N, C-alpha and C positions, 0 to 999 in steps of 0.2 A: 651226474653230469657234466660232461670231459669241455662238450663241446660250446657251451655260453647261450643254447639256447635248448629251451625243452618244450614241447608244445603238449599241454595237459586235456588231450580229450573230451574227459570227463567233467571238466569244466573249460573244457571252451577258450581254452588260454594261453597267449605265447608265453613263455619268460625268458626273457633278455637278460645275459647276466655277462656286465661289462665291464673290463678289466683296460682301463684307459692308459693308461705307461706301459707297452711292453718294450720287455727286452730280449734278446736274441738267443741268452741264453735261456730263454724260458718258450719264446715264441716259434715256429718254426714261420718259413718265410709265408706258409699262403696263409697267415691266421693270427697276423702282423696289421688286423684291419684298424683301419681309424672311419676310430670315431670318436665325437666330441660334439660339446653344445654349441650352439648356432647364438643363444639368445635360452631369456630365461623358461622358453615356454618349447623352441625347436628344437630337437636332437639329432644331428646327423649318424648315421649305424648304417653298418658294412655288414652283408649274411654271411652266410658261411662262403668259402671258394668255391662251391658250387648251384649253388642255388639259383637261380634265372628266374625271369618273369612268370613264362610258361611253365615252369614248375607246379606242382601242388602246394609247396609253399610259399614260394612267390606270390602266386594267386592267394594264398591263403592270409598273407598280409596283407592288397593290394584290397582286397575286398573282404579285410574282417570287417565291417562296421555292415557289412550288408549281409555276410552269414552269420552276423550275431555272436565272433569270439570278440575275446579281448585283450591286448599288449600290456603285458608288466613290464617297466623297465629298472634294473637294478644295475648298481655302477658301483663300482671303487678304483680307487688313482690308480694301485701297482697293487701286482700279489702278493706280494712280503710285505710289512709291516718293519716299522725300522730293529726293532727286537726277530725276525726272520720267521716270526711266525706268518699263519696264512690270513691275507688281513677280510675283513668282509665287505659284505655288499650294503647299500643306503640304496632303501625300496626308495624312485624316486617319485613313482605311483602309475595310472595306467597312462595308457600314449594313442595316439589314434593316427595313422597313417595320410601324410599331406599330398609328397611324390615320392617319387625314384627314379632313377637313371641306370644304364649300366646292368649288364648281369655276368653272374658269376664272380667275383663279387655281386651282388646289386648294392647300389647307395638309394639310403630309405631313409628321410624324412620324418623323425615322428613328431604330433605335436603333444606334448605333456599337456592333460585336464588340468594342473595345478601347476603356479609355476614353480621353476629348481631353486634351494636352501641357496641364499647368496653366495654361501661357503663352496657349494661345491659346485655352482655358477663358474670360480676362477679359477674351479680348479682342472676343471672338464673343457672352456672354452678355449679352442687352439686360433679363435680369430683376435684373442686380446694381445697389446702388443706391450 
């Protein structure tokens, strides 16, 4: 799963894997997505750079509750840890679509079913000064 998103049709589930702090050496300009927590239950996420609200994928995100699909959100701080090893992801839980704007990429706000642990909220919230 190279792109950070995977739809599992047999499970009716979208898996979103987010790296929060991206570097130019590891990511191309088209994959430097602006992903961050808004508060302990809301998360701003950008789709892949080619996804539009009219596309099948965009419609699946927007209408996931109506169509009975799930969205699972996983995050990690950086691609590599302090030892140079690939960092693991933390499962933040299931999320529901709240709203979106923009196109290619779409900016989507997801609402987590359970509050994000405080230790992850501090790492992900770009609104904290």
